[in-house]
C-alpha positions as YAML, in Angstrom:
chain: A
units: angstrom
residues:
- id: 1
  name: GLN
  ca: [-50.42, -45.22, -7.13]
- id: 2
  name: PHE
  ca: [-47.63, -45.94, -6.10]
- id: 3
  name: ARG
  ca: [-44.75, -45.15, -8.02]
- id: 4
  name: ALA
  ca: [-41.00, -45.86, -7.37]
- id: 5
  name: SER
  ca: [-37.74, -44.73, -8.74]
- id: 6
  name: GLY
  ca: [-34.90, -47.04, -7.39]
- id: 7
  name: GLN
  ca: [-31.97, -46.44, -5.48]
- id: 8
  name: ALA
  ca: [-29.58, -48.02, -3.26]
- id: 9
  name: ILE
  ca: [-27.21, -46.85, 0.03]
- id: 10
  name: ASP
  ca: [-25.20, -48.20, 1.98]
- id: 11
  name: GLY
  ca: [-21.65, -47.87, 1.40]
- id: 12
  name: VAL
  ca: [-21.51, -44.90, -1.56]
- id: 13
  name: ASP
  ca: [-23.47, -46.74, -4.43]
- id: 14
  name: VAL
  ca: [-26.69, -45.55, -5.36]
- id: 15
  name: PRO
  ca: [-28.82, -47.43, -8.77]
- id: 16
  name: PRO
  ca: [-31.28, -46.13, -10.41]
- id: 17
  name: GLU
  ca: [-34.35, -47.19, -11.54]
- id: 18
  name: ASP
  ca: [-34.72, -50.53, -13.15]
- id: 19
  name: THR
  ca: [-31.03, -51.39, -11.13]
- id: 20
  name: PRO
  ca: [-31.52, -54.85, -8.78]
- id: 21
  name: GLY
  ca: [-30.50, -52.54, -5.95]
- id: 22
  name: HIS
  ca: [-33.03, -50.23, -4.64]
- id: 23
  name: ARG
  ca: [-36.43, -48.96, -5.69]
- id: 24
  name: HIS
  ca: [-38.18, -45.86, -3.96]
- id: 25
  name: HIS
  ca: [-40.91, -43.91, -4.67]
- id: 26
  name: GLN
  ca: [-41.19, -40.35, -4.71]
- id: 27
  name: PRO
  ca: [-44.01, -38.56, -3.58]
- id: 28
  name: SER
  ca: [-44.10, -35.46, -5.56]
- id: 29
  name: GLY
  ca: [-43.13, -31.71, -4.26]
- id: 30
  name: ARG
  ca: [-41.25, -32.99, -1.93]
- id: 31
  name: CYS
  ca: [-38.03, -31.95, -1.96]
- id: 32
  name: GLN
  ca: [-38.15, -28.04, -1.30]
- id: 33
  name: THR
  ca: [-39.50, -29.26, 2.02]
- id: 34
  name: TRP
  ca: [-35.95, -31.60, 2.73]
- id: 35
  name: ARG
  ca: [-33.81, -29.00, 1.31]
- id: 36
  name: VAL
  ca: [-35.42, -26.32, 4.09]
- id: 37
  name: ALA
  ca: [-36.31, -28.70, 6.49]
- id: 38
  name: ALA
  ca: [-32.64, -30.81, 6.41]
- id: 39
  name: ALA
  ca: [-29.71, -29.77, 8.58]
- id: 40
  name: VAL
  ca: [-28.37, -32.52, 8.55]
- id: 41
  name: VAL
  ca: [-28.31, -35.71, 6.42]
- id: 42
  name: TYR
  ca: [-26.66, -39.85, 6.86]
- id: 43
  name: HIS
  ca: [-25.12, -41.95, 4.88]
- id: 44
  name: PHE
  ca: [-24.72, -46.16, 7.06]
- id: 45
  name: SER
  ca: [-21.77, -48.19, 6.07]
- id: 46
  name: GLU
  ca: [-20.72, -51.35, 7.80]
- id: 47
  name: ASP
  ca: [-17.28, -49.78, 7.72]
- id: 48
  name: PRO
  ca: [-16.41, -47.03, 10.63]
- id: 49
  name: THR
  ca: [-12.85, -46.01, 8.62]
- id: 50
  name: ILE
  ca: [-13.79, -43.47, 6.54]
- id: 51
  name: ALA
  ca: [-12.69, -40.33, 6.55]
- id: 52
  name: ARG
  ca: [-13.87, -38.26, 3.58]
- id: 53
  name: PHE
  ca: [-16.28, -39.43, 0.78]
- id: 54
  name: ALA
  ca: [-15.53, -38.69, -2.79]
- id: 55
  name: PRO
  ca: [-17.34, -38.66, -5.87]
- id: 56
  name: HIS
  ca: [-17.79, -41.69, -7.58]
- id: 57
  name: VAL
  ca: [-19.92, -43.18, -10.84]
- id: 58
  name: PRO
  ca: [-21.73, -45.77, -8.59]
- id: 59
  name: ARG
  ca: [-21.11, -49.07, -11.24]
- id: 60
  name: THR
  ca: [-25.18, -49.91, -11.36]
- id: 61
  name: ASN
  ca: [-26.05, -46.78, -12.86]
- id: 62
  name: PRO
  ca: [-23.11, -45.67, -15.06]
- id: 63
  name: ASP
  ca: [-24.94, -42.44, -16.27]
- id: 64
  name: HIS
  ca: [-25.09, -40.85, -13.22]
- id: 65
  name: PRO
  ca: [-22.40, -37.33, -12.63]
- id: 66
  name: PRO
  ca: [-20.24, -38.19, -10.13]
- id: 67
  name: ALA
  ca: [-21.09, -37.85, -6.16]
- id: 68
  name: VAL
  ca: [-21.60, -38.33, -2.51]
- id: 69
  name: TRP
  ca: [-24.75, -40.39, -1.56]
- id: 70
  name: ALA
  ca: [-26.70, -38.82, 1.79]
- id: 71
  name: ILE
  ca: [-30.06, -39.81, 3.22]
- id: 72
  name: ASP
  ca: [-32.65, -37.90, 5.45]
- id: 73
  name: ALA
  ca: [-32.90, -38.93, 8.60]
- id: 74
  name: GLU
  ca: [-36.81, -39.47, 7.66]
- id: 75
  name: HIS
  ca: [-35.99, -41.35, 5.53]
- id: 76
  name: ALA
  ca: [-32.82, -42.75, 7.97]
- id: 77
  name: PRO
  ca: [-34.66, -45.90, 9.02]
- id: 78
  name: LEU
  ca: [-35.24, -47.84, 5.47]
- id: 79
  name: TYR
  ca: [-31.26, -48.20, 5.95]
- id: 80
  name: TRP
  ca: [-31.18, -49.96, 9.77]
- id: 81
  name: PHE
  ca: [-30.00, -53.71, 8.19]
- id: 82
  name: PRO
  ca: [-27.00, -55.22, 7.11]
- id: 83
  name: ARG
  ca: [-25.81, -53.64, 3.58]
- id: 84
  name: ASP
  ca: [-26.33, -56.64, 1.23]
- id: 85
  name: CYS
  ca: [-30.30, -57.18, 3.24]
- id: 86
  name: PRO
  ca: [-32.56, -57.41, 0.69]
- id: 87
  name: ARG
  ca: [-35.85, -55.79, 2.03]
- id: 88
  name: VAL
  ca: [-39.29, -54.32, 1.65]
- id: 89
  name: THR
  ca: [-40.49, -51.02, 3.56]
- id: 90
  name: VAL
  ca: [-43.25, -49.80, 3.36]
- id: 91
  name: TRP
  ca: [-45.22, -46.55, 5.05]
- id: 92
  name: PRO
  ca: [-48.19, -44.26, 4.49]
- id: 93
  name: LEU
  ca: [-47.37, -40.71, 4.10]
- id: 94
  name: ASP
  ca: [-49.89, -38.89, 5.97]
- id: 95
  name: GLN
  ca: [-53.18, -39.55, 8.08]
- id: 96
  name: SER
  ca: [-55.44, -39.58, 5.86]
- id: 97
  name: ALA
  ca: [-53.89, -43.06, 4.33]
- id: 98
  name: ALA
  ca: [-53.39, -44.12, 7.75]
- id: 99
  name: ALA
  ca: [-56.50, -46.30, 7.81]
- id: 100
  name: GLN
  ca: [-56.25, -48.03, 4.50]
- id: 101
  name: PHE
  ca: [-52.38, -48.81, 4.93]
- id: 102
  name: GLU
  ca: [-53.71, -50.79, 8.25]
- id: 103
  name: GLN
  ca: [-56.38, -52.58, 7.07]
- id: 104
  name: THR
  ca: [-54.09, -53.84, 3.97]
- id: 105
  name: PHE
  ca: [-50.82, -54.73, 6.09]
- id: 106
  name: ASN
  ca: [-52.79, -56.06, 8.66]
- id: 107
  name: THR
  ca: [-50.62, -53.65, 11.39]
- id: 108
  name: VAL
  ca: [-51.23, -50.97, 13.87]
- id: 109
  name: ALA
  ca: [-47.48, -49.63, 13.42]
- id: 110
  name: HIS
  ca: [-46.73, -46.37, 11.36]
- id: 111
  name: ARG
  ca: [-44.74, -47.66, 9.09]
- id: 112
  name: VAL
  ca: [-43.65, -51.73, 7.35]
- id: 113
  name: HIS
  ca: [-40.28, -53.62, 7.58]
- id: 114
  name: ALA
  ca: [-39.71, -56.72, 6.41]
- id: 115
  name: ILE
  ca: [-36.78, -59.77, 5.85]
- id: 116
  name: GLU
  ca: [-36.10, -62.60, 5.00]
- id: 117
  name: LEU
  ca: [-35.85, -64.86, 8.31]
- id: 118
  name: GLY
  ca: [-32.36, -66.10, 6.53]
- id: 119
  name: TRP
  ca: [-31.49, -62.36, 8.15]
- id: 120
  name: LEU
  ca: [-32.20, -62.40, 11.40]
- id: 121
  name: ASP
  ca: [-28.73, -63.28, 12.79]
- id: 122
  name: ARG
  ca: [-26.78, -60.85, 10.56]
- id: 123
  name: MET
  ca: [-29.36, -58.63, 11.72]
- id: 124
  name: ARG
  ca: [-28.40, -59.38, 15.23]
- id: 125
  name: THR
  ca: [-24.70, -59.13, 14.16]
- id: 126
  name: THR
  ca: [-23.96, -56.56, 11.68]
- id: 127
  name: GLU
  ca: [-22.19, -53.51, 13.38]
- id: 128
  name: LEU
  ca: [-23.97, -50.38, 11.82]
- id: 129
  name: HIS
  ca: [-22.62, -47.02, 11.75]
- id: 130
  name: ARG
  ca: [-23.95, -43.89, 10.77]
- id: 131
  name: TYR
  ca: [-21.50, -40.91, 9.40]
- id: 132
  name: GLU
  ca: [-23.45, -37.49, 9.78]
- id: 133
  name: PHE
  ca: [-22.56, -34.51, 7.22]
- id: 134
  name: ASP
  ca: [-24.12, -30.76, 6.76]
- id: 135
  name: ALA
  ca: [-27.13, -31.03, 4.65]
- id: 136
  name: ALA
  ca: [-24.73, -27.48, 3.08]
- id: 137
  name: ASP
  ca: [-22.92, -29.37, 1.16]
- id: 138
  name: PHE
  ca: [-25.44, -32.01, -0.19]
- id: 139
  name: THR
  ca: [-28.57, -31.62, -2.75]
- id: 140
  name: PRO
  ca: [-31.79, -33.27, -3.10]
- id: 141
  name: TRP
  ca: [-31.58, -35.93, -5.51]
- id: 142
  name: GLN
  ca: [-34.55, -35.35, -7.93]
- id: 143
  name: ALA
  ca: [-34.82, -39.58, -8.63]
- id: 144
  name: ALA
  ca: [-35.77, -41.09, -4.83]
- id: 145
  name: SER
  ca: [-37.24, -39.62, -2.20]
- id: 146
  name: GLY
  ca: [-34.85, -38.82, 0.95]
- id: 147
  name: GLN
  ca: [-31.84, -38.74, -1.03]
- id: 148
  name: TRP
  ca: [-29.34, -35.97, -0.61]
- id: 149
  name: ILE
  ca: [-26.39, -35.77, -2.78]
- id: 150
  name: ALA
  ca: [-23.12, -34.30, -3.23]
- id: 151
  name: ASP
  ca: [-20.45, -33.40, -6.00]
- id: 152
  name: HIS
  ca: [-17.64, -32.35, -4.36]
- id: 153
  name: GLU
  ca: [-15.96, -34.40, -2.09]
- id: 154
  name: VAL
  ca: [-17.12, -34.24, 2.19]
- id: 155
  name: ALA
  ca: [-16.00, -35.21, 5.29]
- id: 156
  name: PRO
  ca: [-18.72, -36.36, 7.98]
- id: 157
  name: LEU
  ca: [-19.29, -34.13, 10.98]
- id: 158
  name: SER
  ca: [-19.56, -37.40, 13.53]
- id: 159
  name: ILE
  ca: [-19.51, -41.26, 13.17]
- id: 160
  name: THR
  ca: [-22.20, -43.24, 15.57]
- id: 161
  name: PRO
  ca: [-22.49, -46.99, 15.87]
- id: 162
  name: VAL
  ca: [-26.24, -47.63, 15.53]
- id: 163
  name: GLY
  ca: [-25.91, -50.63, 17.74]
- id: 164
  name: ASP
  ca: [-28.35, -53.47, 17.94]
- id: 165
  name: LEU
  ca: [-30.71, -52.99, 15.14]
- id: 166
  name: LEU
  ca: [-33.65, -54.48, 15.81]
- id: 167
  name: MET
  ca: [-34.17, -52.68, 19.19]
- id: 168
  name: ALA
  ca: [-33.73, -49.16, 16.35]
- id: 169
  name: HIS
  ca: [-36.39, -50.78, 14.85]
- id: 170
  name: ALA
  ca: [-38.42, -51.86, 18.02]
- id: 171
  name: ARG
  ca: [-37.21, -47.61, 19.61]
- id: 172
  name: ALA
  ca: [-38.89, -45.94, 16.46]
- id: 173
  name: GLY
  ca: [-41.54, -48.26, 16.45]
- id: 174
  name: ILE
  ca: [-41.16, -50.00, 13.14]
- id: 175
  name: GLU
  ca: [-42.87, -53.52, 12.73]
- id: 176
  name: LEU
  ca: [-40.23, -55.53, 11.85]
- id: 177
  name: ARG
  ca: [-40.92, -58.69, 9.76]
- id: 178
  name: LEU
  ca: [-39.42, -61.78, 9.00]
- id: 179
  name: VAL
  ca: [-40.93, -63.69, 6.27]
- id: 180
  name: PRO
  ca: [-39.96, -67.05, 4.47]
- id: 181
  name: SER
  ca: [-40.21, -64.79, 1.33]
- id: 182
  name: LEU
  ca: [-40.33, -60.87, 0.65]
- id: 183
  name: TRP
  ca: [-42.13, -61.58, -3.01]
- id: 184
  name: PRO
  ca: [-46.20, -61.55, -1.39]
- id: 185
  name: LEU
  ca: [-45.19, -57.97, 0.18]
- id: 186
  name: HIS
  ca: [-43.62, -56.94, -2.78]
- id: 187
  name: ASP
  ca: [-46.70, -57.25, -4.75]
- id: 188
  name: LEU
  ca: [-48.27, -55.68, -2.81]
- id: 189
  name: ALA
  ca: [-46.21, -52.53, -2.10]
- id: 190
  name: VAL
  ca: [-46.80, -52.41, -6.27]
- id: 191
  name: GLY
  ca: [-49.18, -54.18, -7.21]
- id: 192
  name: ASP
  ca: [-52.86, -53.23, -7.33]
- id: 193
  name: LEU
  ca: [-53.78, -53.49, -3.68]
- id: 194
  name: ALA
  ca: [-51.03, -51.31, -3.16]
- id: 195
  name: GLY
  ca: [-52.08, -48.81, -5.44]
- id: 196
  name: ASP
  ca: [-55.91, -49.07, -4.34]
- id: 197
  name: LEU
  ca: [-54.07, -47.49, -1.22]
- id: 198
  name: ALA
  ca: [-51.76, -45.11, -2.27]
- id: 199
  name: VAL
  ca: [-54.29, -42.72, -3.51]
- id: 200
  name: GLY
  ca: [-52.74, -39.93, -5.19]
- id: 201
  name: ASP
  ca: [-48.72, -39.80, -3.26]
- id: 202
  name: ARG
  ca: [-50.07, -40.95, 0.39]
- id: 203
  name: CYS
  ca: [-47.70, -43.57, 0.38]
- id: 204
  name: ASP
  ca: [-44.07, -44.14, -0.07]
- id: 205
  name: PHE
  ca: [-42.80, -47.54, -0.46]
- id: 206
  name: SER
  ca: [-38.65, -49.13, -0.28]
- id: 207
  name: LEU
  ca: [-37.61, -52.46, -2.09]
- id: 208
  name: VAL
  ca: [-33.47, -52.40, -1.37]
- id: 209
  name: ARG
  ca: [-31.26, -55.27, -2.66]
- id: 210
  name: MET
  ca: [-34.08, -58.09, -3.97]
- id: 211
  name: ALA
  ca: [-31.41, -59.10, -6.16]
- id: 212
  name: ASN
  ca: [-30.11, -60.59, -2.90]
- id: 213
  name: ALA
  ca: [-33.46, -62.33, -2.24]
- id: 214
  name: GLN
  ca: [-34.43, -65.19, -2.18]
- id: 215
  name: PRO
  ca: [-36.71, -66.94, -5.62]
- id: 216
  name: ARG
  ca: [-40.24, -66.66, -5.29]
- id: 217
  name: ASP
  ca: [-41.18, -70.71, -5.60]
- id: 218
  name: GLN
  ca: [-37.40, -70.95, -2.81]
- id: 219
  name: PRO
  ca: [-38.34, -70.11, 0.71]
- id: 220
  name: SER
  ca: [-35.63, -68.60, 2.81]
- id: 221
  name: THR
  ca: [-32.97, -70.76, 5.38]
- id: 222
  name: THR
  ca: [-30.94, -70.00, 8.11]
- id: 223
  name: THR
  ca: [-28.24, -68.60, 6.05]
- id: 224
  name: ALA
  ca: [-27.96, -65.88, 4.31]
- id: 225
  name: ARG
  ca: [-26.83, -65.06, 0.67]
- id: 226
  name: THR
  ca: [-24.00, -62.54, 1.21]
- id: 227
  name: THR
  ca: [-22.47, -60.30, -1.89]
- id: 228
  name: ARG
  ca: [-19.69, -57.64, -2.33]
- id: 229
  name: ASP
  ca: [-20.20, -55.11, -4.10]
- id: 230
  name: ASP
  ca: [-18.55, -52.29, -2.11]
- id: 231
  name: ILE
  ca: [-17.12, -49.66, -4.50]
- id: 232
  name: ARG
  ca: [-15.78, -46.97, -2.82]
...
């Protein structure tokens, strides 16, 4: 079934499981593959002026040793959003799970992302930047798939504007849903239906910034709620 161990990236903080930031499933036996396959890893931020990234202890994960956090290319779409935007993302890890994934989530896309209606304007206007790093400076973070950490200061190889976040999803063939509430998809990802879907470790999901989501009994409004927890 789906299993989650949390994280959140954007800025430079990645909280652990049971924090309000991010929950993300880690399939077994994948970290060694990332270490071999990844030549570069990424960090996404709305700040285009970061010259060097220094290890720090995240406010949301005070027991973790100081680190710099990055994401691999496969999982980079998890961060094609405004920093504080709550979202639910889910996808099958292989073709054996694809058919049931498509049936469960009523889609023909290879992955589904969802945000609240109230975040559409921010999705249209946020200027996001991708920092690229040499993966040799990082090691896989065992707590969640796709995450890499460095225990020393690192400088980016390049900084590239992501551009239109809606078009980034479209070009990648990702179904981006605008929904009044994220909670039905949240429950589908982590509940019994998803448990039935994810036989073994064949499906992945990510729940980010759910503390910023509208309450279960309150549909999303046209104005996004913003919190600032940058801790650079």
